[in-house]
C-alpha positions in Angstrom: -43.0 37.4 -49.6 -40.0 36.6 -46.4 -39.4 33.9 -44.6 -41.9 34.1 -41.4 -41.9 32.1 -38.5 -45.2 32.5 -36.7 -44.4 32.0 -32.1 -47.0 30.9 -29.6 -49.1 29.7 -32.3 -52.4 28.0 -30.4 -54.7 25.1 -32.2 -57.6 27.4 -33.1 -55.7 30.1 -34.9 -55.5 30.0 -39.0 -52.0 29.7 -39.4 -52.6 26.0 -37.3 -55.7 25.1 -39.6 -55.1 26.0 -43.0 -52.0 24.6 -45.4 -50.1 27.5 -46.5 -48.0 28.2 -49.4 -45.3 30.3 -48.7 -41.7 30.4 -46.8 -43.7 30.5 -43.4 -43.1 27.8 -40.2 -45.8 27.7 -37.3 -44.3 27.5 -34.1 -46.7 26.0 -31.3 -46.2 25.4 -27.7 -46.5 21.6 -25.9 -45.8 19.9 -22.7 -42.7 18.0 -22.6 -42.8 14.4 -23.2 -46.4 14.7 -24.8 -45.5 12.8 -28.1 -48.6 11.0 -28.7 -50.6 14.5 -27.9 -48.4 16.8 -30.1 -49.6 13.9 -32.9 -53.1 14.1 -32.2 -53.2 18.0 -32.5 -51.0 17.5 -36.0 -53.4 14.8 -36.7 -56.5 16.6 -36.6 -56.0 19.0 -39.0 -58.0 18.7 -42.0 -54.8 18.7 -44.4 -51.5 16.7 -44.5 -49.4 17.6 -47.4 -45.8 18.1 -45.5 -44.6 18.1 -41.7 -41.4 18.8 -39.1 -40.4 17.3 -36.4 -37.1 18.4 -35.1 -35.1 16.4 -31.9 -32.3 14.6 -30.7 -33.9 11.8 -30.4 -34.0 9.4 -33.6 -36.4 7.3 -32.2 -38.4 10.0 -31.5 -38.3 11.3 -34.5 -39.2 7.8 -36.2 -42.1 7.4 -33.7 -43.7 10.6 -34.9 -43.1 10.2 -38.8 -44.8 6.7 -38.1 -48.0 8.1 -36.2 -48.7 11.5 -38.0 -51.4 11.9 -40.9 -49.0 13.6 -44.0 -47.3 12.3 -47.1 -43.9 13.4 -46.3 -42.5 14.2 -43.1 -38.9 15.9 -42.7 -36.8 15.2 -39.9 -34.3 17.9 -38.5 -34.7 20.0 -42.0 -37.7 21.1 -43.6 -38.2 21.3 -47.4 -34.7 18.8 -48.4 -36.4 16.9 -51.7 -35.5 13.9 -53.4 -36.9 13.9 -57.9 -37.3 10.2 -57.1 -39.0 10.3 -53.8 -42.9 10.3 -54.6 -44.9 13.6 -53.4 -48.1 14.3 -52.4 -50.5 14.6 -49.6 -53.0 12.9 -47.8 -56.7 14.5 -46.7 -57.6 17.1 -48.4 -54.0 18.0 -49.4 -54.1 15.7 -52.2 -55.2 12.5 -54.2 -52.3 10.0 -55.3 -48.5 10.7 -55.5 -46.1 12.6 -58.6 -42.9 11.8 -59.3 -41.3 8.0 -58.5 -43.0 4.8 -58.8 -45.8 5.7 -56.5 -46.8 7.8 -58.9 -49.1 4.6 -60.4 -49.7 3.3 -57.1 -52.7 5.8 -56.0 -54.0 3.1 -54.3 -51.5 2.8 -51.2 -51.1 5.6 -48.6 -47.4 6.4 -49.2 -45.1 8.3 -46.8 -41.8 9.8 -46.9 -39.4 10.4 -43.7 -36.5 12.5 -44.8 -33.8 12.7 -42.1 -30.7 14.4 -41.0 -29.3 13.0 -38.1 
């Protein structure tokens, strides 16, 4: 499958609500400055394996990373992983973590934030 970008995806569309395992990126429009609204929209899904934030504002990136309900957050990159970092999702995207020390701590809710700045 070739990498695919889906633009102008609305929240009600399947692409915005399903957990896709493939080279797919969705891009959804949002109002400039509505960071909390974007976070609420992202958290409205029942899944939370990974998310990506692209911005020049490192403070905004860290704010979104802290508030988005996903097990892994990539900042200004995507799918760049480290085998020592725990991997696993929140909500319906998995239980517990694989890899790293976190694999032993299934009762914690751990988030990984990867930043390329």
